[in-house]
Backbone bond lengths (Angstrom), bond angles and torsions (degrees), N, CA, C in turn:
res aa  C-N    CA-C-N  psi(-1)  N-CA   C-N-CA  omega(-1)  CA-C   N-CA-C  phi
1 C - - - 1.414 - - 1.522 109.21 -
2 H 1.313 118.88 145.15 1.490 122.52 -173.97 1.521 111.02 -69.71
3 Y 1.336 119.80 -28.91 1.441 119.76 -173.34 1.549 112.70 -128.19
4 C 1.328 116.61 -3.17 1.493 116.34 177.47 1.534 107.42 -124.79
5 D 1.335 112.85 165.17 1.469 115.36 -174.08 1.583 110.55 -103.00
6 F 1.367 116.96 21.53 1.379 120.45 178.37 1.538 109.63 -76.24
7 F 1.314 118.52 147.41 1.426 118.51 174.74 1.500 110.37 -71.37
8 S 1.332 110.45 135.57 1.553 115.99 -175.26 1.546 106.22 -148.25
9 I 1.368 108.66 144.70 1.522 112.82 176.52 1.549 103.12 -132.64
10 V 1.261 114.08 160.78 1.441 123.31 176.53 1.535 109.15 -67.90
11 G 1.313 120.53 131.11 1.391 121.23 -176.87 1.527 111.57 -66.69
12 D 1.290 118.42 135.49 1.379 126.40 -177.88 1.535 109.41 -125.11
13 E 1.355 117.10 106.94 1.437 122.89 -175.19 1.540 111.69 -56.44
14 T 1.332 119.93 -30.14 1.502 118.83 -179.95 1.540 110.49 -69.08
15 Q 1.266 118.90 -17.40 1.466 121.33 -179.30 1.552 115.19 -98.60
16 Q 1.351 114.80 -0.61 1.446 118.89 -178.76 1.512 113.83 -62.06
17 L 1.309 118.65 -45.99 1.427 120.20 -178.98 1.610 111.60 -58.77
18 A 1.301 115.34 -49.74 1.424 125.40 -177.63 1.535 105.29 -60.06
19 F 1.298 120.80 -42.29 1.464 123.99 -177.74 1.543 109.79 -69.69
20 A 1.282 120.07 -43.26 1.420 123.84 179.00 1.561 111.56 -64.77
21 E 1.379 116.96 -42.94 1.436 120.54 178.28 1.516 109.39 -62.65
22 R 1.318 119.61 -43.38 1.404 123.87 -179.36 1.547 112.40 -62.31
23 L 1.351 112.71 -43.80 1.547 118.27 176.94 1.467 110.29 -64.99
24 I 1.293 121.67 -41.34 1.490 122.31 175.44 1.547 110.32 -64.25
25 S 1.219 118.52 -36.74 1.482 117.67 173.66 1.511 112.89 -66.28
26 E 1.234 117.27 -38.37 1.511 122.57 178.05 1.568 107.10 -68.16
27 I 1.261 122.36 -41.33 1.485 123.21 177.24 1.473 109.86 -61.54
28 K 1.403 121.28 -45.53 1.382 124.21 178.72 1.580 113.96 -63.37
29 S 1.311 112.48 -36.64 1.535 116.70 178.00 1.494 116.57 -73.47
30 V 1.345 117.64 -22.16 1.479 122.57 174.84 1.498 113.91 -90.28
31 A 1.291 118.28 -28.13 1.494 123.13 -174.80 1.522 114.31 -52.76
32 P 1.340 123.23 -45.24 1.424 120.32 -177.54 1.532 114.17 -62.48
33 Y 1.282 118.73 -13.65 1.458 121.61 -176.81 1.552 111.74 -92.39
34 I 1.255 115.07 -13.33 1.483 125.02 178.69 1.549 110.57 -97.99
35 K 1.274 115.73 104.76 1.450 125.24 -171.57 1.533 113.69 -93.53
36 K 1.300 114.49 -36.71 1.507 115.95 -178.45 1.530 112.06 -91.45
37 P 1.360 111.60 155.24 1.536 113.28 175.45 1.527 106.39 -67.14
38 L 1.304 111.88 147.36 1.449 121.17 -177.19 1.498 109.25 -90.08
39 S 1.362 119.62 131.69 1.444 121.23 174.51 1.502 113.10 -100.21
40 S 1.329 119.18 -14.78 1.411 123.61 179.99 1.508 110.28 -140.38
41 V 1.381 116.99 129.48 1.429 123.25 178.64 1.531 107.11 -135.36
42 F 1.288 118.84 136.87 1.469 126.38 177.36 1.549 112.11 -131.13
43 I 1.237 112.74 119.57 1.492 118.91 177.65 1.461 108.07 -111.68
44 G 1.292 119.86 111.71 1.516 122.73 178.50 1.428 108.76 -178.98
45 G 1.401 110.93 -141.44 1.496 117.32 -166.53 1.420 109.85 74.44
46 G 1.349 117.12 33.67 1.496 124.64 -174.55 1.522 108.26 158.88
47 T 1.247 117.46 -147.83 1.395 120.72 -173.99 1.591 109.06 -132.23
48 P 1.378 116.01 76.10 1.501 116.18 178.04 1.478 114.93 -51.80
49 T 1.387 117.64 -27.74 1.436 119.72 -172.43 1.581 108.56 -78.60
50 L 1.287 116.76 6.54 1.482 117.63 170.59 1.543 111.77 -77.30
51 L 1.276 116.50 -20.09 1.500 120.81 -179.87 1.578 106.50 -68.42
52 A 1.309 114.46 143.37 1.406 119.21 172.37 1.493 113.33 -53.18
53 P 1.292 121.01 139.69 1.445 122.99 -176.88 1.615 116.48 -42.51
54 A 1.333 113.80 -47.12 1.446 116.89 -177.21 1.558 111.15 -65.59
55 L 1.302 114.15 -37.03 1.502 119.90 179.66 1.540 109.96 -72.37
56 L 1.287 119.66 -41.50 1.483 126.86 175.76 1.535 104.75 -58.61
57 G 1.324 118.81 -50.75 1.456 120.01 179.63 1.480 112.27 -57.73
58 R 1.294 121.53 -45.30 1.445 124.57 176.46 1.542 109.98 -54.38
59 V 1.283 120.42 -52.06 1.421 126.33 -177.72 1.498 109.42 -56.52
60 L 1.378 115.27 -51.96 1.467 118.73 -174.33 1.548 108.52 -69.03
61 D 1.280 119.96 -37.50 1.468 121.77 177.31 1.515 112.31 -66.96
62 S 1.272 115.72 -33.56 1.581 119.17 175.58 1.512 106.52 -63.01
63 F 1.238 117.44 -35.91 1.467 116.80 -177.87 1.511 112.03 -66.84
64 T 1.309 118.18 -45.24 1.518 120.82 176.94 1.597 107.93 -68.78
65 E 1.245 119.93 -28.51 1.484 119.02 -178.56 1.576 108.06 -75.33
66 N 1.299 118.33 -22.25 1.425 118.81 -174.97 1.554 116.66 -112.21
67 F 1.312 118.51 -10.48 1.463 123.30 177.15 1.505 107.23 -130.46
68 T 1.331 110.67 152.10 1.502 118.74 176.44 1.572 105.08 -96.75
69 L 1.321 115.76 134.89 1.419 120.60 174.59 1.505 107.52 -96.26
70 A 1.321 118.22 149.90 1.487 120.26 176.70 1.456 106.93 -73.68
71 E 1.293 112.33 165.11 1.483 120.18 -178.06 1.564 111.50 -57.04
72 S 1.358 112.54 -44.09 1.449 114.24 172.93 1.561 108.68 -114.91
73 Y 1.298 115.19 112.98 1.497 116.85 -175.26 1.542 110.90 -135.10
74 E 1.283 116.78 161.01 1.413 123.68 174.91 1.496 108.94 -122.42
75 W 1.369 117.21 114.42 1.407 120.79 179.55 1.525 107.12 -120.29
76 T 1.343 111.49 117.66 1.463 126.30 -171.89 1.519 110.19 -104.50
77 I 1.277 116.89 143.30 1.490 121.33 171.22 1.533 103.61 -135.33
78 E 1.382 112.61 139.71 1.469 115.29 173.92 1.440 111.14 -87.60
79 A 1.370 115.32 154.43 1.474 122.01 -175.82 1.535 108.60 -148.01
80 N 1.329 113.97 143.31 1.474 120.50 171.09 1.486 103.41 -92.94
81 P 1.375 119.81 143.89 1.420 124.32 -175.97 1.577 111.65 -57.25
82 E 1.327 117.02 -33.31 1.489 120.44 -174.53 1.617 107.43 -79.18
83 T 1.342 119.96 -16.02 1.426 117.06 -175.22 1.514 113.51 -97.42
84 V 1.386 118.07 1.18 1.388 123.20 178.39 1.488 111.30 -82.58
85 T 1.253 123.57 119.30 1.402 128.93 175.22 1.479 109.31 -124.55
86 S 1.269 121.25 169.02 1.478 119.07 179.87 1.561 107.02 -67.71
87 E 1.301 120.10 -37.12 1.411 121.85 178.40 1.593 113.39 -63.46
88 I 1.327 113.77 -42.14 1.543 120.42 174.82 1.555 107.24 -58.56
89 A 1.380 112.96 -54.26 1.499 118.06 -179.55 1.491 112.73 -51.00
90 Q 1.252 116.83 -45.97 1.567 121.46 -177.51 1.501 108.60 -70.01
91 T 1.301 116.99 -38.42 1.513 117.81 178.29 1.492 110.65 -64.31
92 I 1.301 118.53 -43.77 1.484 123.16 174.16 1.478 112.16 -53.78
93 R 1.327 114.76 -52.05 1.454 123.03 -176.20 1.546 111.54 -62.96
94 N 1.362 116.35 -48.71 1.467 121.86 178.42 1.515 113.40 -59.24
95 S 1.332 116.85 -26.22 1.421 118.34 -175.46 1.575 113.05 -87.60
96 G 1.262 116.83 -6.61 1.484 123.19 177.22 1.500 117.56 102.30
97 V 1.462 113.90 -2.48 1.421 116.11 172.15 1.530 111.43 -63.04
98 N 1.365 111.91 134.48 1.527 114.28 -177.00 1.525 115.07 -122.05
99 R 1.385 113.70 9.39 1.444 115.74 179.84 1.509 105.44 -149.22
100 V 1.345 117.60 136.73 1.503 123.25 177.81 1.543 107.90 -124.50
101 S 1.322 114.54 129.11 1.363 116.93 175.37 1.631 108.32 -108.29
102 I 1.313 114.25 119.10 1.471 121.36 -173.18 1.490 108.71 -101.98
103 G 1.329 113.33 126.20 1.515 117.18 177.35 1.444 113.61 -80.36
104 A 1.354 117.33 80.50 1.526 119.69 179.04 1.516 106.41 -72.11
105 Q 1.295 120.90 -45.16 1.449 127.20 -178.01 1.513 110.51 69.55
106 S 1.333 118.02 -54.07 1.506 120.82 -178.40 1.485 105.85 -166.73
107 F 1.349 113.18 159.68 1.455 120.40 176.09 1.487 109.33 -105.65
108 N 1.305 122.62 -0.51 1.406 130.49 -178.74 1.559 109.39 -94.82
109 E 1.372 114.29 117.61 1.453 119.60 -176.51 1.487 114.39 -55.35
110 D 1.374 118.27 -39.26 1.447 121.85 -177.88 1.565 107.99 -66.35
111 C 1.362 118.52 -39.77 1.439 122.26 178.22 1.548 110.64 -64.92
112 L 1.275 115.87 -38.81 1.465 119.17 -177.07 1.545 108.51 -69.33
113 K 1.366 115.31 -38.84 1.475 117.22 176.11 1.475 114.08 -65.86
114 A 1.294 120.48 -35.21 1.411 127.20 173.02 1.555 111.83 -59.06
115 L 1.261 113.75 -37.57 1.480 116.59 177.56 1.535 114.09 -89.23
116 E 1.318 115.50 1.39 1.456 122.49 -171.66 1.521 113.42 56.22
117 R 1.226 115.15 40.39 1.468 121.77 178.14 1.580 104.42 -101.38
118 W 1.286 118.56 122.16 1.435 119.76 -168.11 1.485 117.45 -106.02
119 H 1.381 113.81 18.24 1.510 116.85 177.17 1.551 108.85 -83.55
120 E 1.278 112.52 154.02 1.472 120.82 173.69 1.566 105.88 -78.64
121 P 1.300 120.57 139.69 1.468 121.01 175.45 1.437 115.47 -53.24
122 A 1.372 120.05 -35.53 1.472 122.49 179.91 1.530 112.36 -67.19
123 S 1.321 116.37 -18.79 1.468 116.21 -172.98 1.552 107.75 -75.06
124 V 1.339 120.74 -20.49 1.452 123.58 174.75 1.549 109.56 -57.04
125 G 1.321 116.82 -53.42 1.444 122.62 -179.68 1.508 112.48 -61.16
126 R 1.402 116.06 -39.18 1.398 120.42 -179.13 1.505 107.86 -68.06
127 S 1.360 121.97 -38.16 1.391 119.74 179.34 1.556 114.57 -67.57
128 V 1.381 112.52 -36.57 1.490 117.42 176.94 1.561 108.08 -59.15
129 E 1.368 115.57 -45.61 1.443 118.74 -176.68 1.543 113.99 -66.52
130 L 1.328 116.25 -38.66 1.415 118.60 174.40 1.461 116.38 -65.68
131 L 1.357 119.64 -35.11 1.418 127.14 177.68 1.561 110.76 -69.00
132 R 1.346 114.39 -43.42 1.443 119.09 178.15 1.525 110.10 -65.83
133 R 1.301 120.47 -42.35 1.388 122.31 179.15 1.577 112.80 -62.04
134 A 1.317 112.79 -29.91 1.485 119.25 179.46 1.586 110.28 -78.42
135 G 1.290 117.82 -13.12 1.418 122.92 178.42 1.424 116.86 103.21
136 I 1.390 118.80 9.22 1.434 124.23 173.29 1.594 110.32 -77.68
137 E 1.332 117.26 111.87 1.421 118.99 -171.19 1.521 110.00 -97.06
138 N 1.336 119.39 -17.80 1.491 119.64 -174.24 1.471 106.33 -109.57
139 I 1.299 119.48 110.35 1.469 123.67 -179.15 1.491 112.04 -124.87
140 N 1.256 114.98 133.06 1.476 121.72 172.49 1.479 112.95 -110.43
141 L 1.298 114.01 141.69 1.486 118.57 171.42 1.482 110.03 -115.76
142 D 1.351 114.61 129.44 1.503 120.82 176.15 1.478 107.68 -90.97
143 L 1.412 115.45 140.28 1.464 118.51 170.44 1.562 104.96 -129.59
144 I 1.315 117.20 155.66 1.420 124.07 172.48 1.573 109.89 -117.51
145 F 1.241 116.55 135.97 1.497 119.58 170.53 1.493 110.37 -117.54
146 A 1.367 117.80 167.25 1.431 129.32 -176.88 1.571 108.83 70.41
147 I 1.276 114.73 37.60 1.459 120.81 175.27 1.559 106.76 -82.97
148 P 1.325 117.27 142.58 1.515 116.18 -177.06 1.464 111.61 -52.26
149 N 1.363 115.26 134.00 1.399 129.14 179.09 1.581 113.81 67.35
150 Q 1.295 114.97 12.41 1.522 116.45 176.42 1.508 105.89 -81.84
151 T 1.324 115.39 132.74 1.439 120.45 178.40 1.615 108.11 -101.23
152 L 1.289 111.58 169.34 1.464 116.16 178.25 1.469 110.41 -58.94
153 E 1.362 118.03 -42.98 1.435 125.63 179.02 1.528 112.94 -57.98
154 I 1.374 114.91 -43.57 1.446 116.88 176.12 1.473 112.46 -64.44
155 F 1.363 118.05 -39.08 1.467 115.69 177.90 1.519 115.30 -69.04
156 R 1.316 113.86 -32.01 1.491 118.76 175.64 1.508 110.61 -66.62
157 D 1.294 116.80 -36.85 1.532 121.56 170.04 1.462 111.96 -62.42
158 D 1.328 120.35 -43.53 1.408 123.33 174.61 1.507 114.65 -55.54
159 L 1.370 111.95 -45.42 1.524 119.73 175.56 1.535 111.46 -60.80
160 S 1.318 115.26 -47.52 1.522 118.82 179.71 1.471 110.18 -56.81
161 K 1.362 117.16 -51.81 1.433 118.48 -176.37 1.573 110.88 -65.87
162 T 1.276 117.64 -30.50 1.507 119.35 177.36 1.574 107.85 -67.01
163 I 1.303 114.21 -45.97 1.502 118.88 -178.66 1.450 111.08 -58.95
164 E 1.371 117.82 -41.78 1.472 123.78 -177.85 1.514 109.84 -59.29
165 L 1.338 119.16 -30.40 1.430 120.69 178.41 1.534 114.38 -78.28
166 N 1.379 117.45 -1.28 1.417 123.29 176.11 1.555 115.07 50.85
167 P 1.348 116.53 51.69 1.417 118.73 175.67 1.526 111.84 -69.06
168 D 1.270 119.65 161.14 1.463 123.96 172.49 1.461 115.75 -78.10
169 H 1.379 115.87 -21.23 1.432 123.63 -176.11 1.503 108.85 -153.56
170 I 1.215 119.43 144.67 1.507 126.15 175.92 1.540 109.06 -124.57
171 S 1.252 119.74 123.00 1.508 123.03 174.61 1.521 104.04 -107.95
172 S 1.352 115.57 129.72 1.414 119.39 174.66 1.570 111.11 -126.38
173 Y 1.324 115.07 123.53 1.524 119.48 -175.46 1.402 108.32 -118.10
174 A 1.342 112.41 142.45 1.549 118.46 167.46 1.472 108.00 -72.63
175 L 1.315 114.76 136.74 1.511 118.32 172.33 1.528 109.94 -62.09
176 T 1.267 119.36 128.83 1.426 124.75 177.36 1.544 105.83 -106.38
177 Y 1.310 113.53 124.36 1.412 121.67 -179.01 1.538 108.56 -86.24
178 E 1.315 118.38 96.22 1.432 124.59 -174.04 1.587 108.48 -85.35
179 P 1.381 117.05 134.27 1.496 120.22 172.70 1.507 111.66 -51.12
180 N 1.296 116.17 147.82 1.492 126.16 -179.81 1.512 115.49 63.55
181 T 1.322 115.54 23.14 1.516 119.29 170.64 1.509 106.82 -112.25
182 P 1.351 117.32 157.61 1.494 119.27 -176.56 1.520 114.26 -62.12
183 L 1.304 118.46 -24.96 1.478 118.94 -179.63 1.597 113.99 -85.38
184 F 1.380 109.66 -12.44 1.522 110.07 178.09 1.603 109.20 -76.64
185 V 1.277 111.69 126.34 1.449 118.64 -176.01 1.440 112.77 -114.27
């Protein structure tokens, strides 16, 4: 990753099936140790919505097949604005996920380039619309501040554009300059 120190590899569609099968195997191996119904689930630390819809559906369904969710639960999945399609949105909803956290980061193209985030600012609103149409009512938008060359005015504009999309939650994080990443100077 350009700005974080998490391990990251470029997505390779030829490896998606093997990845999904291994993840399902991991879910099955952990499930017997979890005795209580889960009230909170978070799937992310990357972009799960990069998976093909059928594979994403299999992974999410394996979760509900192997774990019990509490009567009132919050199940969140992270998404990049460019990876949300109507099919992905419907897959997420059909699987029982009830909250999506979209990595908007900024609505300023220069800030997105500095972070090496390659989505178009308009795709954030499109993603919110697709998710709402699919029945996802709880949407979070992530923003980052302290991006190189970001001014207070740019961040205010990011906040205004975020609020216009009427998310249920906004997360705003200060950019942390991690050693051994391209943005660490």
